[in-house]
Structures are given as structure tokens and as C-alpha cells.
N, C-alpha and C positions, 0 to 999 in steps of 0.2 A: 628420525621422526621430527616433524615440525610441531612445536607446542603453540597452540593458538590460545590466547587469553580472552579475546572477545572479538565481535564483529566491529569493524571500523565503519564501513559504509556499505549500504545496499544500493546497487545501481539498476536503473530501469531505462530502457530506450523508449522514447516517446516521439510522436510525429509533430506535435505542436507544443513547444516548450512553455509558452505563456499560458496556454489552456491547461496544461498539466500542473504547472506551478499553482494556478488558481484552484484546481481540483483538490490537490493535497493540502493546501493552506485552508481552504474553506471547509473541507470535510473533516480533517484531522487536526487542524490548528498547528501545522508545521510552520516554523519560522524560516524565511529565506535568509540564508547566511552568506551566500556568495553566488554571483552569476557571472559566468565567463562567456560573454557574448561571442567572442571569436571562436570559442570551442563549442558553442551551442550547449553548454552544460550549466546546470544550476544545482546548488547544494542546499537542501532543506534539513532542518533539525527539529526534533521533538525529544525531550529528555536527553538521553545519551545516544539516541539513534540518529544517524545521518543518512539521508536519502539523496542519491545523485541521480538527476534526470538528464539524459543526453538526447538531444534532438537528432532525428533522422526523418526527414519529411515523408519518406515513402514507407515508414515502419508501420506494421500492424502485428500485434501479438495474439490475434484471435485464435490461432492454431497452436500457440506455444503451450508447453506443459509447465512453464515456470509459474511460481506462486510466491507471493510475499505474505507471510503470516504475522498478524499482529495479535498480541494478547490483550484481551479486555477483561476487566473485572466482571465476575458473574452478575453483580448487581447492575452493571451497565449494558449487558449484552442485549436484553430486550429493547432498551432505549435505542441502541445502535441500529438494530434491525428495523425499528419503527422509523428512525431518521432516514435510512436508506429508502424505505418505502415512500416517505413524504417527499424526498428529493427525486423520486422516480428513477432511482438507480436500480436497474434490474439485478436481482439475486440469481446467480447461476445455479446454485443449489444450497439447500439448508433453509432454516436451521435444522441441523442434524445432531442427534445425540451421539456423543463420543466420550470415552474415558471419564465418565461421571461429569460430563460437561456438555458443551454445545459448540458447533462451528457453523459458519455460513461463508459462502464465497460469492463475490461480485467482481466486476471488472472496472478498471479505470477507463477513460475515454479511448485508449488505444487497445483495450482488450487485455492488458496486464491483469492477471488474476490476483485478487486480494482476499485473504482469509481473515476473518475475525473469529477468535476462539478463546475458550477457557475450558479446563484449567491450563495453566502454563505448563509446557513440557519442561521438565527439569533434568 
């Protein structure tokens, strides 16, 4: 058995690296920590989480079942939903009631599904 202590990096494929860097920085306040232009990869960080974006110009995740789930504080959930609406980022579904909390799902510019939810699954 392999014992995992934590997730090191979550990776997403994107079709336009610069556009995706801007999306994640502007919406979530990720910091760009490294960009490997020869590899078409950028690493962004918020808190202890690292997000790796790898460019493939012909990529589209619109039919993918993959989802990245971010925990948000209950008090910030409605504000986050409002911000998505103000930025005209379409919500795929939600807000939906779950486990004494809520979730909503939207997509990044390439169709990678992003979930905002509370409470945190422990």
C-alpha cells in the first residue's frame, strides 16, 4: 500500500496558457510561481495548493468528467456565486444543497469543471 500524505499538485490541460493563467489569477487570486515556456506549463499557488496548467492548443474539456473541487467557507459561498454571475461565468449547475451545505459547478475557459462547495469533506 502506498501511503499518501497530501496532494502535491493538481494539473489541468488548457488550450491557451496565458488566458488560463489570467483566469485563475483574477478569479481565485492564485500566484504565478513558475512558468516553463518551453514545456508550455505554468505553476500557480494559493495557500498550500499548487495548480499546474499545461498548454495543448487543440484541447477542450467540454465533454470531460473531470472536476476540481474547491472548498469555500459557508459565509463566502453566496458572494462567490454572485461574483460568478457578475463576471458572466456560466454556472453549469447549482447552487445545490448537499450534506448540510451547498455546491455549484462552473467551467474555466476550456471547459474544465470547477466546483465550489461547503462543508469540506473530511
